[in-house]
N, C-alpha and C positions, 0 to 999 in steps of 0.2 A: 750476252749479245751488245751489240751495238743499234739504236735507234734514233733515226733520224726524225726531229718535228720539223719540217719547214712551213713558213707561214708569212704572210704579209699584210694582212688586216684587220682591223680592230676584231669584225665578227669572231674570223679565224682563232686571234689569240683570248678570245671571252669562252671559247666553245674547246678552246686545246688545254685551256690553263688544266682546269680538272685533270686531265688526261694526262701530262707530262709529271702535273703532281703523284698520280696514282703511280707512272711509270717509272719514275726516279725511284723508287721500291723496290722495283725488281728489273732494271736495265739500267746500262749505260744509258745516256740520252744524251741527243746532241740537239740545240735548238740554234736554226738558223732563221733569221729574219730576211727576207727580201725589200723592205720598207716600202712594200706598196701602197699602203697607209702612212706616212712617217710617224703617228702616235702612237704605233706600235714598240716601240725602243721605251717607250716611257712605262708602255701598260704592264710591258714583262717586268719593268722593278714593282710596280704595283703588285702584281701578282706573286710575287718574290722568285721572278725565273731568270736565271743567268743563261744569256744568249753567247755564242762565241762567234757570230757574224751575222754586222746588218749590211745588206747589198746597197743599204741608200738609193734605190732606184729611181730616178728622178726624171718619167717619161711617163705619156699620157696614151703614146701611143702603144697598142693591144701587142701588135708583132715585135716591138722592141724590147716591151717589159720581157717576151717571151725567150729572146734571142738571148739579152742580158743574163736572165734565171738560168737559162742554159750553160751559158758559158762560166758564169761563176759556179754553178753547184759541180762542172768539171773540176775546177779551181780547189773545192773544198773536199773533193774524192782524193786528193794527193794528200790529204792529212792521214785520214782514213775511210775506210770503205766501209757502209750501212749493212746489216743486215736485213734491215725494214727501212720503208720510208713512210711516216705516217701523215696524210694530208685531209684536210678538212675542209667542209664545204664545195663552193663552184665557183673561185674566184679563178683569176688567170694565175693566181699565185700558185694556187692547187694543183691547177693544169698543169703546169709547165714543169713541175716538181715530179709529179706522176709520172710524167710522157719522159721528163732525165731517168725517172728507177726505171720506167718498165725497159727504155734503150739499155739500158745497163742488167737488164736481168735481178733487179734486186726487187723483192717481194715491195708492194704497194697495198697499204691499210690505208682505206678511206672512211672518215667518221664525216656521219651524214649522210649516208650514201643511199640513191634511188629516189630523190625528190624528184618531180616528173609538172612538165605542163603540157608535154608533147604538142609545143609551139615554137616558135620562132623565139618569145620572149619570154621571162627577162632574159637580155642578151647584156653579153655574152653569155650569163650564167650557165640558159638549158643547153647549150653546146658542152661548156666547158665542163660541165658534170656526167653527158655522157661519154665524152673522151677521158676523163678521169675514169668513170667505170668501166670500159675498155683496158685500159692500163692495171686494175689494181686485182688483187690475188683474197683480199681480205675485205669484205664490204660489213659495214658496222649500221643499218638501217635505223634510223630514230623512231621511226611506229609500221603497225604491219602495213600501210597502202603502200611507204616505202618499200621494205619488205615484200611484197606482192609483186611490186613494181620489178624489182629485178629479176625476180624468179621467173617471171613471164618474159621478160629479155632474155633471159638464156643461163644467166649468171645462179654461182653452187652456193659457193662459200659464202652465205649470206648470214649474219648473226644477228636479229634483233635485240639492239643496248638500251633504246631510248635514246631522249636527247641531251646531248652535256651541256646546253645552256642552262636548263633546269638546275644540273650540279651545280653550277658556275653561281646562279643566285645566294646559295646559302653562306659566297664565301662576302655579302655583301650586310654589314651589321644595319639594325634599323637604325632610323630617325624620325626625330621630332615633324610635326606637320610643317611643310612648305612655304604653301600659299595660305593666304587670308581669304581670296576670293575664288568660287568654282572656275575650276582650271582643266582645259582638256592639253594635251601635249602634241606638238606635228611634228615629223621627220620626213623629209623630199630630196632623195641623195640619188637615184639609180638612172641610169643612163634614159632610158626607155621614159623617164620622167622628164628629162630636158625638154627647154622650149616648149611648147604651146601647151602640150599636159599640164606642165607644175605653173603657168599663168593660168589657167583655169581653173585649176585647183583652188589655186590658191586667191581668185574671184570668186569661186564658191562659198569661201569660209568667212571673207570677208561679206558680202552679203548676208550671209547667216549671224555674225556678229551685230548685225544692225538692229537683229529681234531678238536677241540674250542679253543676259547679264554675266555670260562666261565672259573668261579669257582664253586667251590659245596662245601658250608658249612656243615659241618657233626656235628651239639653237639652228642656226643656219649654218648647213655643209660650205667647205671653206672652200669649194669647189666655182671654180669661175663662173659654169651656169647658173648653179644655185646665186651665185653672190650678185648679178647682174639684176637678178629677178627680185632679190629682194630688197633692190632698194627702191623701185615704182611700186611695190606693191607696201600699202601704208593702212594702218587702223589704231585706232586708240587702246583696242583690247585684242590688238594681233604684237602679242612682246616678243622682241627680236635679242635671243642673246649668243654668246658665241659656245660652241660645239662643249657638251657637260660629256668629265672622263664616264667612264662602266661604273663605277662606283655612286658616283651624282645622280646619273641618269637613274638607274634603276631608284636608290631614294625618292626621284622627281617624279617616276612612273608611279609608286606605292601611293603618292599624294594627289594623284589626277584620279578625274571621273573617269574620262576616257582619252583613247589614242587615234591620233589620226595619222599614218605612214603608210610609205611603200616599200618598209626595209621587210627582209623575211623572217631574220632574226627575232626581231622586236614581236611578232606576231606570238611566238614561245613562249617569251618574258609573260608577256601581258596576257594568254592564257593562265599560269601558273600563278601568276598576282591576281586572276580574277578581274581584270579589267578589259570594257569593253573596247575593241576594235577596230576601225574604220579603216581596212586595207585599200590603199587607192593604185589601184592596178587595171589591169583588164582579165588576167588569170593570177592564181595563186598555187607555186604546187606545194601549201600547205592547207588543203581545205578542210583537217578537220577542224579546227577552228570554227571556220563558220557552220559545220556540219553541228557542230557542238552548240548553237546559236550565244557563243562571246568574241564572234566577228561578220561582219559584212564587208562584201568584196564590191567595191565604189569606182565606177568610171571614172577617168579623170576628164571631167566636164562638169563644168559648172552648177546645172541643175542636180549633176546627180550627188554630186557632194555636198549639195545642200539639202537635199532630201537624207541623205543619210548625216547627216549632222543633225537633223531633226528628231530622226529614230534615235541617234545615240542619246541624244537630250533626254529623251523621254524612257530611255529603257535601260541604262547604266546600271540604274542601283540595284537590279535583277540579277545581275550576274556575279557567278560565285568563281573562284578558283576551279580550276580544272587540270585535269595529270593527262591529259591525251595527250602532249608531246612527252612526256616521262616523268620518274619518279625521285627523282635526284640523283639515281645508284649508276647510271649508267656511266662513267667512266670507270669504275669498278668491274662492271662488265667486261667492257673493251680492253680494258689489261689482261682480265685474266684470258677472252677467251684469245687477245695477240700471244700471249706466254705458252700457250697449249701449243698452239698451230705454228711458231716458231720452234718451238721445243722437237716437232715431230718433224720437223725438216731435213 
């Protein structure tokens, strides 16, 4: 059986690496990179994975990205046809690959299925994940809530697997202490954060830094929207650095007091590592950490951010590691179930 893994972004690589490693023991596997994030090529080497093709997409237009992925996959299918296409999450790469497979009547397996906000945001991820669900034959939900979302929407081939981001953490060896000063880490990159929301968030952080002895380390996303704002927001204890690779980033999380982020996947990693997290968004499709008291949702407004930071500074020590997103065995469950399903076809 020939299983294709199609991915294009850093989070997809992190979360599919454990699945690909497990699948290599059972199936013929083919890794196809879209290049939606340039870093995925290096990351494949970091995880010891060999890819067949990197599409090297060079566009920020979502429609153009979809068009190119569909066309490239048509070309790839001239070499061999997959028996199944595995996608992860809610990226445009995942959505386009799922649509391509569906149109060719090839079964789609969706890892991290069922996340929902039931709102317009996050854009375009909320729409992407709904489109992927409609194209998917086998849904692998990371949490009971995600499973229940899918069942409520009428999907039936749903397996509660856990989140593979927790599996990936075991691939990162421990590191000695990195920071001498009390530190928080900041990441901002989502489209809905661009412009005023990001500016307001950073102003709130700067105001809080004037009241504390902590520092904030900010790996600045290479995107133009983030780089432009980074040039005009400064503080002696807002430490701007180049983006970390995955392994260094996890080591960094282990050594900070808490996190400030608009990311989805980082919420999972932080929970597993026992780190308090301020989620800078209007809503989150991962409410489990908030309900467990290890994360808080903060609107991207100056006052909201400052209050959330004050709360985090008081409460970070009370947070313990949580398994709300998984136990580190999701990849094996996914491959076991996929093997059973494909054998039964």
